[in-house]
KEDREN-491224 format. One record per atom (N, C-alpha, C, O): residue in three letters; chain; atom name; x negated, z, y negated. Coordinates in nm, 4 decimals. Example, Ala and Ser with C-alpha at 12.3 -4.5 7.8 and 13.67 -1.06 7.14 Angstrom:
% KEDREN-491224
NODE   aa  ch  at        c1        c3        c2
NODE  ALA   A   N   -1.3190    0.7800    0.5690
NODE  ALA   A  CA   -1.2300    0.7800    0.4500
NODE  ALA   A   C   -1.3200    0.7800    0.3300
NODE  ALA   A   O   -1.4236    0.8465    0.3319
NODE  SER   A   N   -1.2850    0.7080    0.2250
NODE  SER   A  CA   -1.3670    0.7140    0.1060
NODE  SER   A   C   -1.2900    0.7870   -0.0030
NODE  SER   A   O   -1.3409    0.8039   -0.1138
//
This chain:
% KEDREN-491224
NODE   aa  ch  at        c1        c3        c2
NODE  UNK   A   N    0.2555   -4.2280    1.9346
NODE  UNK   A  CA    0.2913   -4.0894    1.9506
NODE  UNK   A   C    0.3155   -4.0632    2.0988
NODE  UNK   A   O    0.3847   -4.1399    2.1658
NODE  UNK   A   N    0.2589   -3.9560    2.1485
NODE  UNK   A  CA    0.2767   -3.9197    2.2889
NODE  UNK   A   C    0.4076   -3.8444    2.3066
NODE  UNK   A   O    0.4477   -3.7666    2.2201
NODE  UNK   A   N    0.4723   -3.8674    2.4167
NODE  UNK   A  CA    0.5973   -3.7996    2.4467
NODE  UNK   A   C    0.5781   -3.7108    2.5679
NODE  UNK   A   O    0.4958   -3.7402    2.6546
NODE  UNK   A   N    0.6536   -3.6022    2.5744
NODE  UNK   A  CA    0.6493   -3.5084    2.6853
NODE  UNK   A   C    0.7907   -3.4925    2.7374
NODE  UNK   A   O    0.8849   -3.4759    2.6599
NODE  UNK   A   N    0.8052   -3.4977    2.8684
NODE  UNK   A  CA    0.9367   -3.4751    2.9279
NODE  UNK   A   C    0.9519   -3.3269    2.9543
NODE  UNK   A   O    0.8560   -3.2572    2.9874
NODE  UNK   A   N    1.0749   -3.2802    2.9388
NODE  UNK   A  CA    1.1033   -3.1397    2.9640
NODE  UNK   A   C    1.2425   -3.1284    3.0238
NODE  UNK   A   O    1.3245   -3.2195    3.0122
NODE  UNK   A   N    1.2670   -3.0176    3.0865
NODE  UNK   A  CA    1.4005   -2.9906    3.1413
NODE  UNK   A   C    1.4525   -2.8652    3.0741
NODE  UNK   A   O    1.3787   -2.7686    3.0549
NODE  UNK   A   N    1.5796   -2.8671    3.0387
NODE  UNK   A  CA    1.6412   -2.7498    2.9779
NODE  UNK   A   C    1.7709   -2.7193    3.0515
NODE  UNK   A   O    1.8307   -2.8064    3.1147
NODE  UNK   A   N    1.8118   -2.5963    3.0418
NODE  UNK   A  CA    1.9394   -2.5560    3.1021
NODE  UNK   A   C    2.0369   -2.5260    2.9903
NODE  UNK   A   O    2.0052   -2.4527    2.8966
NODE  UNK   A   N    2.1559   -2.5831    3.0005
NODE  UNK   A  CA    2.2607   -2.5636    2.9010
NODE  UNK   A   C    2.3891   -2.5254    2.9709
NODE  UNK   A   O    2.4107   -2.5589    3.0873
NODE  UNK   A   N    2.4740   -2.4550    2.8984
NODE  UNK   A  CA    2.6082   -2.4335    2.9498
NODE  UNK   A   C    2.6736   -2.5708    2.9584
NODE  UNK   A   O    2.6473   -2.6584    2.8760
NODE  UNK   A   N    2.7579   -2.5885    3.0574
NODE  UNK   A  CA    2.8189   -2.7190    3.0796
NODE  UNK   A   C    2.8984   -2.7664    2.9583
NODE  UNK   A   O    2.8954   -2.8847    2.9243
NODE  UNK   A   N    2.9692   -2.6749    2.8933
NODE  UNK   A  CA    3.0499   -2.7145    2.7770
NODE  UNK   A   C    2.9599   -2.7639    2.6629
NODE  UNK   A   O    2.9954   -2.8595    2.5939
NODE  UNK   A   N    2.8456   -2.7010    2.6426
NODE  UNK   A  CA    2.7527   -2.7445    2.5383
NODE  UNK   A   C    2.6934   -2.8806    2.5743
NODE  UNK   A   O    2.6768   -2.9669    2.4881
NODE  UNK   A   N    2.6620   -2.8983    2.7014
NODE  UNK   A  CA    2.6091   -3.0272    2.7459
NODE  UNK   A   C    2.7106   -3.1382    2.7195
NODE  UNK   A   O    2.6748   -3.2457    2.6713
NODE  UNK   A   N    2.8383   -3.1113    2.7517
NODE  UNK   A  CA    2.9407   -3.2135    2.7295
NODE  UNK   A   C    2.9557   -3.2468    2.5816
NODE  UNK   A   O    2.9725   -3.3633    2.5454
NODE  UNK   A   N    2.9498   -3.1456    2.4964
NODE  UNK   A  CA    2.9574   -3.1702    2.3522
NODE  UNK   A   C    2.8382   -3.2521    2.3043
NODE  UNK   A   O    2.8537   -3.3437    2.2236
NODE  UNK   A   N    2.7201   -3.2194    2.3536
NODE  UNK   A  CA    2.6001   -3.2938    2.3151
NODE  UNK   A   C    2.6091   -3.4383    2.3630
NODE  UNK   A   O    2.5747   -3.5312    2.2898
NODE  UNK   A   N    2.6545   -3.4558    2.4835
NODE  UNK   A  CA    2.6696   -3.5900    2.5384
NODE  UNK   A   C    2.7689   -3.6719    2.4551
NODE  UNK   A   O    2.7448   -3.7892    2.4264
NODE  UNK   A   N    2.8787   -3.6101    2.4171
NODE  UNK   A  CA    2.9796   -3.6775    2.3364
NODE  UNK   A   C    2.9242   -3.7117    2.1975
NODE  UNK   A   O    2.9474   -3.8213    2.1465
NODE  UNK   A   N    2.8527   -3.6196    2.1379
NODE  UNK   A  CA    2.7944   -3.6435    2.0062
NODE  UNK   A   C    2.6915   -3.7558    2.0122
NODE  UNK   A   O    2.6893   -3.8427    1.9251
NODE  UNK   A   N    2.6075   -3.7545    2.1130
NODE  UNK   A  CA    2.5072   -3.8606    2.1275
NODE  UNK   A   C    2.5762   -3.9965    2.1404
NODE  UNK   A   O    2.5318   -4.0955    2.0823
NODE  UNK   A   N    2.6830   -3.9997    2.2156
NODE  UNK   A  CA    2.7571   -4.1258    2.2325
NODE  UNK   A   C    2.8173   -4.1703    2.0989
NODE  UNK   A   O    2.8086   -4.2876    2.0625
NODE  UNK   A   N    2.8776   -4.0771    2.0271
NODE  UNK   A  CA    2.9366   -4.1112    1.8973
NODE  UNK   A   C    2.8316   -4.1568    1.7961
NODE  UNK   A   O    2.8576   -4.2446    1.7139
NODE  UNK   A   N    2.7132   -4.0964    1.8029
NODE  UNK   A  CA    2.6051   -4.1328    1.7098
NODE  UNK   A   C    2.5287   -4.2560    1.7580
NODE  UNK   A   O    2.4443   -4.3102    1.6866
NODE  UNK   A   N    2.5593   -4.2988    1.8789
NODE  UNK   A  CA    2.4921   -4.4125    1.9411
NODE  UNK   A   C    2.3412   -4.3905    1.9514
NODE  UNK   A   O    2.2608   -4.4774    1.9176
NODE  UNK   A   N    2.3059   -4.2706    1.9995
NODE  UNK   A  CA    2.1658   -4.2378    2.0271
NODE  UNK   A   C    2.1591   -4.1798    2.1677
NODE  UNK   A   O    2.2601   -4.1380    2.2242
NODE  UNK   A   N    2.0410   -4.1781    2.2216
NODE  UNK   A  CA    2.0238   -4.1191    2.3548
NODE  UNK   A   C    2.0316   -3.9670    2.3448
NODE  UNK   A   O    2.0156   -3.9092    2.2373
NODE  UNK   A   N    2.0566   -3.9037    2.4592
NODE  UNK   A  CA    2.0547   -3.7571    2.4607
NODE  UNK   A   C    1.9180   -3.7070    2.4182
NODE  UNK   A   O    1.9076   -3.6090    2.3443
NODE  UNK   A   N    1.8134   -3.7734    2.4643
NODE  UNK   A  CA    1.6779   -3.7321    2.4267
NODE  UNK   A   C    1.6600   -3.7336    2.2755
NODE  UNK   A   O    1.6045   -3.6402    2.2176
NODE  UNK   A   N    1.7075   -3.8403    2.2123
NODE  UNK   A  CA    1.6963   -3.8504    2.0665
NODE  UNK   A   C    1.7784   -3.7407    1.9992
NODE  UNK   A   O    1.7332   -3.6806    1.9017
NODE  UNK   A   N    1.8979   -3.7143    2.0502
NODE  UNK   A  CA    1.9821   -3.6089    1.9943
NODE  UNK   A   C    1.9121   -3.4733    2.0017
NODE  UNK   A   O    1.9062   -3.3999    1.9030
NODE  UNK   A   N    1.8588   -3.4407    2.1207
NODE  UNK   A  CA    1.7916   -3.3119    2.1361
NODE  UNK   A   C    1.6640   -3.3045    2.0530
NODE  UNK   A   O    1.6349   -3.2000    1.9948
NODE  UNK   A   N    1.5874   -3.4129    2.0462
NODE  UNK   A  CA    1.4656   -3.4142    1.9657
NODE  UNK   A   C    1.4993   -3.3931    1.8177
NODE  UNK   A   O    1.4303   -3.3192    1.7475
NODE  UNK   A   N    1.6059   -3.4587    1.7714
NODE  UNK   A  CA    1.6490   -3.4429    1.6317
NODE  UNK   A   C    1.6933   -3.2998    1.6060
NODE  UNK   A   O    1.6593   -3.2415    1.5030
NODE  UNK   A   N    1.7684   -3.2434    1.6987
NODE  UNK   A  CA    1.8174   -3.1066    1.6831
NODE  UNK   A   C    1.7012   -3.0072    1.6769
NODE  UNK   A   O    1.7008   -2.9173    1.5928
NODE  UNK   A   N    1.6039   -3.0231    1.7649
NODE  UNK   A  CA    1.4884   -2.9327    1.7660
NODE  UNK   A   C    1.4074   -2.9493    1.6381
NODE  UNK   A   O    1.3623   -2.8506    1.5800
NODE  UNK   A   N    1.3890   -3.0722    1.5944
NODE  UNK   A  CA    1.3150   -3.0976    1.4716
NODE  UNK   A   C    1.3822   -3.0313    1.3512
NODE  UNK   A   O    1.3151   -2.9686    1.2692
NODE  UNK   A   N    1.5124   -3.0451    1.3410
NODE  UNK   A  CA    1.5861   -2.9833    1.2312
NODE  UNK   A   C    1.5815   -2.8311    1.2400
NODE  UNK   A   O    1.5713   -2.7632    1.1379
NODE  UNK   A   N    1.5889   -2.7779    1.3607
NODE  UNK   A  CA    1.5820   -2.6327    1.3794
NODE  UNK   A   C    1.4469   -2.5796    1.3344
NODE  UNK   A   O    1.4396   -2.4778    1.2657
NODE  UNK   A   N    1.3398   -2.6483    1.3729
NODE  UNK   A  CA    1.2044   -2.6068    1.3338
NODE  UNK   A   C    1.1889   -2.6142    1.1819
NODE  UNK   A   O    1.1320   -2.5236    1.1211
NODE  UNK   A   N    1.2380   -2.7196    1.1216
NODE  UNK   A  CA    1.2304   -2.7347    0.9760
NODE  UNK   A   C    1.3053   -2.6213    0.9064
NODE  UNK   A   O    1.2553   -2.5636    0.8098
NODE  UNK   A   N    1.4233   -2.5900    0.9546
NODE  UNK   A  CA    1.5033   -2.4816    0.8962
NODE  UNK   A   C    1.4290   -2.3487    0.9104
NODE  UNK   A   O    1.4270   -2.2683    0.8172
NODE  UNK   A   N    1.3691   -2.3260    1.0250
NODE  UNK   A  CA    1.2953   -2.2023    1.0493
NODE  UNK   A   C    1.1760   -2.1907    0.9536
NODE  UNK   A   O    1.1513   -2.0837    0.8981
NODE  UNK   A   N    1.1027   -2.3001    0.9346
NODE  UNK   A  CA    0.9896   -2.2989    0.8421
NODE  UNK   A   C    1.0364   -2.2700    0.6995
NODE  UNK   A   O    0.9718   -2.1941    0.6273
NODE  UNK   A   N    1.1468   -2.3294    0.6591
NODE  UNK   A  CA    1.2010   -2.3040    0.5255
NODE  UNK   A   C    1.2414   -2.1579    0.5092
NODE  UNK   A   O    1.2190   -2.0989    0.4035
NODE  UNK   A   N    1.3004   -2.0996    0.6122
NODE  UNK   A  CA    1.3384   -1.9585    0.6062
NODE  UNK   A   C    1.2152   -1.8695    0.5951
NODE  UNK   A   O    1.2164   -1.7704    0.5222
NODE  UNK   A   N    1.1081   -1.9048    0.6677
NODE  UNK   A  CA    0.9842   -1.8280    0.6584
NODE  UNK   A   C    0.9254   -1.8375    0.5182
NODE  UNK   A   O    0.8812   -1.7372    0.4621
NODE  UNK   A   N    0.9247   -1.9580    0.4616
NODE  UNK   A  CA    0.8721   -1.9774    0.3268
NODE  UNK   A   C    0.9546   -1.8976    0.2261
NODE  UNK   A   O    0.8984   -1.8330    0.1376
NODE  UNK   A   N    1.0848   -1.9014    0.2383
NODE  UNK   A  CA    1.1709   -1.8256    0.1479
NODE  UNK   A   C    1.1432   -1.6755    0.1598
NODE  UNK   A   O    1.1399   -1.6047    0.0592
NODE  UNK   A   N    1.1236   -1.6277    0.2809
NODE  UNK   A  CA    1.0929   -1.4859    0.3011
NODE  UNK   A   C    0.9604   -1.4501    0.2341
NODE  UNK   A   O    0.9484   -1.3434    0.1738
NODE  UNK   A   N    0.8613   -1.5379    0.2441
NODE  UNK   A  CA    0.7323   -1.5130    0.1798
NODE  UNK   A   C    0.7452   -1.5128    0.0275
NODE  UNK   A   O    0.6853   -1.4292   -0.0401
NODE  UNK   A   N    0.8231   -1.6060   -0.0258
NODE  UNK   A  CA    0.8453   -1.6113   -0.1708
NODE  UNK   A   C    0.9178   -1.4854   -0.2160
NODE  UNK   A   O    0.8795   -1.4245   -0.3160
NODE  UNK   A   N    1.0215   -1.4457   -0.1441
NODE  UNK   A  CA    1.0955   -1.3249   -0.1804
NODE  UNK   A   C    1.0064   -1.2012   -0.1749
NODE  UNK   A   O    1.0167   -1.1129   -0.2600
NODE  UNK   A   N    0.9192   -1.1949   -0.0751
NODE  UNK   A  CA    0.8272   -1.0808   -0.0650
NODE  UNK   A   C    0.7304   -1.0788   -0.1830
NODE  UNK   A   O    0.6980   -0.9721   -0.2354
NODE  UNK   A   N    0.6845   -1.1957   -0.2244
NODE  UNK   A  CA    0.5915   -1.2022   -0.3374
NODE  UNK   A   C    0.6588   -1.1569   -0.4662
NODE  UNK   A   O    0.5968   -1.0883   -0.5475
NODE  UNK   A   N    0.7841   -1.1943   -0.4855
NODE  UNK   A  CA    0.8546   -1.1570   -0.6077
NODE  UNK   A   C    0.9160   -1.0176   -0.6003
NODE  UNK   A   O    0.9626   -0.9655   -0.7016
NODE  UNK   A   N    0.9169   -0.9574   -0.4836
NODE  UNK   A  CA    0.9724   -0.8233   -0.4689
NODE  UNK   A   C    0.8789   -0.7181   -0.5274
NODE  UNK   A   O    0.9182   -0.6032   -0.5477
NODE  UNK   A   N    0.7555   -0.7583   -0.5541
NODE  UNK   A  CA    0.6553   -0.6662   -0.6073
NODE  UNK   A   C    0.6720   -0.6548   -0.7586
NODE  UNK   A   O    0.5844   -0.6951   -0.8351
NODE  UNK   A   N    0.7853   -0.5994   -0.8003
NODE  UNK   A  CA    0.8131   -0.5829   -0.9428
NODE  UNK   A   C    0.7276   -0.4686   -0.9981
NODE  UNK   A   O    0.6849   -0.3804   -0.9235
NODE  UNK   A   N    0.7034   -0.4710   -1.1285
NODE  UNK   A  CA    0.6233   -0.3631   -1.1879
NODE  UNK   A   C    0.6916   -0.2275   -1.1713
NODE  UNK   A   O    0.8129   -0.2150   -1.1881
NODE  UNK   A   N    0.6116   -0.1265   -1.1379
NODE  UNK   A  CA    0.6677    0.0081   -1.1285
NODE  UNK   A   C    0.6732    0.0705   -1.2680
NODE  UNK   A   O    0.6363    0.0058   -1.3660
NODE  UNK   A   N    0.7183    0.1940   -1.2778
NODE  UNK   A  CA    0.7376    0.2583   -1.4076
NODE  UNK   A   C    0.6063    0.2662   -1.4860
NODE  UNK   A   O    0.6049    0.2403   -1.6064
NODE  UNK   A   N    0.4969    0.3015   -1.4198
NODE  UNK   A  CA    0.3673    0.3115   -1.4874
NODE  UNK   A   C    0.3238    0.1755   -1.5429
NODE  UNK   A   O    0.2752    0.1667   -1.6556
NODE  UNK   A   N    0.3417    0.0696   -1.4631
NODE  UNK   A  CA    0.3057   -0.0640   -1.5103
NODE  UNK   A   C    0.3916   -0.1057   -1.6296
NODE  UNK   A   O    0.3414   -0.1666   -1.7240
NODE  UNK   A   N    0.5195   -0.0733   -1.6256
NODE  UNK   A  CA    0.6077   -0.1052   -1.7377
NODE  UNK   A   C    0.5637   -0.0319   -1.8640
NODE  UNK   A   O    0.5637   -0.0891   -1.9730
NODE  UNK   A   N    0.5265    0.0940   -1.8487
NODE  UNK   A  CA    0.4778    0.1716   -1.9631
NODE  UNK   A   C    0.3496    0.1107   -2.0197
NODE  UNK   A   O    0.3331    0.1016   -2.1413
NODE  UNK   A   N    0.2596    0.0695   -1.9317
NODE  UNK   A  CA    0.1351    0.0068   -1.9765
NODE  UNK   A   C    0.1633   -0.1233   -2.0511
NODE  UNK   A   O    0.1027   -0.1501   -2.1549
NODE  UNK   A   N    0.2545   -0.2033   -1.9988
NODE  UNK   A  CA    0.2898   -0.3289   -2.0651
NODE  UNK   A   C    0.3476   -0.3040   -2.2036
NODE  UNK   A   O    0.3131   -0.3737   -2.2989
NODE  UNK   A   N    0.4345   -0.2057   -2.2150
NODE  UNK   A  CA    0.4943   -0.1751   -2.3446
NODE  UNK   A   C    0.3884   -0.1248   -2.4424
NODE  UNK   A   O    0.3908   -0.1600   -2.5604
NODE  UNK   A   N    0.2962   -0.0432   -2.3939
NODE  UNK   A  CA    0.1864    0.0046   -2.4795
NODE  UNK   A   C    0.1009   -0.1117   -2.5279
NODE  UNK   A   O    0.0590   -0.1141   -2.6436
NODE  UNK   A   N    0.0750   -0.2071   -2.4409
NODE  UNK   A  CA   -0.0043   -0.3247   -2.4802
NODE  UNK   A   C    0.0704   -0.4071   -2.5848
NODE  UNK   A   O    0.0098   -0.4569   -2.6797
NODE  UNK   A   N    0.2010   -0.4214   -2.5679
NODE  UNK   A  CA    0.2801   -0.4976   -2.6660
NODE  UNK   A   C    0.2735   -0.4313   -2.8045
NODE  UNK   A   O    0.2565   -0.4986   -2.9062
NODE  UNK   A   N    0.2872   -0.3001   -2.8060
NODE  UNK   A  CA    0.2814   -0.2262   -2.9323
NODE  UNK   A   C    0.1448   -0.2451   -2.9973
NODE  UNK   A   O    0.1350   -0.2713   -3.1172
NODE  UNK   A   N    0.0404   -0.2318   -2.9173
NODE  UNK   A  CA   -0.0963   -0.2466   -2.9701
NODE  UNK   A   C   -0.1189   -0.3885   -3.0222
NODE  UNK   A   O   -0.1796   -0.4064   -3.1278
NODE  UNK   A   N   -0.0712   -0.4886   -2.9499
NODE  UNK   A  CA   -0.0878   -0.6277   -2.9941
NODE  UNK   A   C   -0.0133   -0.6524   -3.1254
NODE  UNK   A   O   -0.0641   -0.7210   -3.2141
NODE  UNK   A   N    0.1073   -0.5962   -3.1374
NODE  UNK   A  CA    0.1817   -0.6107   -3.2633
NODE  UNK   A   C    0.1044   -0.5497   -3.3792
NODE  UNK   A   O    0.0982   -0.6070   -3.4880
NODE  UNK   A   N    0.0458   -0.4332   -3.3551
NODE  UNK   A  CA   -0.0324   -0.3663   -3.4593
NODE  UNK   A   C   -0.1548   -0.4492   -3.4984
NODE  UNK   A   O   -0.1870   -0.4612   -3.6166
NODE  UNK   A   N   -0.2221   -0.5058   -3.3996
NODE  UNK   A  CA   -0.3428   -0.5856   -3.4282
NODE  UNK   A   C   -0.3087   -0.7127   -3.5022
NODE  UNK   A   O   -0.3847   -0.7552   -3.5891
NODE  UNK   A   N   -0.1964   -0.7745   -3.4702
NODE  UNK   A  CA   -0.1606   -0.9023   -3.5319
NODE  UNK   A   C   -0.0822   -0.8868   -3.6620
NODE  UNK   A   O   -0.0610   -0.9841   -3.7343
NODE  UNK   A   N   -0.0401   -0.7665   -3.6906
NODE  UNK   A  CA    0.0421   -0.7413   -3.8084
NODE  UNK   A   C   -0.0279   -0.7822   -3.9386
NODE  UNK   A   O    0.0365   -0.8341   -4.0298
NODE  UNK   A   N   -0.1562   -0.7596   -3.9472
NODE  UNK   A  CA   -0.2294   -0.7890   -4.0708
NODE  UNK   A   C   -0.2939   -0.9262   -4.0702
NODE  UNK   A   O   -0.3653   -0.9601   -4.1646
NODE  UNK   A   N   -0.2717   -1.0045   -3.9694
NODE  UNK   A  CA   -0.3318   -1.1388   -3.9614
NODE  UNK   A   C   -0.2602   -1.2326   -4.0592
NODE  UNK   A   O   -0.1372   -1.2374   -4.0624
NODE  UNK   A   N   -0.3372   -1.3064   -4.1382
NODE  UNK   A  CA   -0.2755   -1.4045   -4.2289
NODE  UNK   A   C   -0.2434   -1.5332   -4.1507
NODE  UNK   A   O   -0.3339   -1.6107   -4.1198
NODE  UNK   A   N   -0.1229   -1.5546   -4.1208
NODE  UNK   A  CA   -0.0830   -1.6736   -4.0469
NODE  UNK   A   C   -0.0529   -1.7799   -4.1446
NODE  UNK   A   O   -0.0167   -1.8909   -4.1058
//
C-alpha cells in the first residue's frame, strides 16, 4: 500500500489531546489520524446510505394510489370468492 505524507493545521489544544491519546493507545500520531479519518469517512458513507434509503422509503403511496390498491383488493376478493379451495 502506498502512503502519502500530508500536513494539517490543528488548534494546539486539539493537537495535545491527539498526542496524549496516541500515547495512551500506544500508536503513532500518523496511525491515530489515519484511523480517525478512516472512521470519519465510514460514518459519512453510512449517513449517505441512510439518507438514500430514507428517500426511497419516503415515496409513500398518495391518495390516488391508495384508492387504486383498495379497489384491486376488492376486485381480487370478488374473483377469489367463488374459487373452490
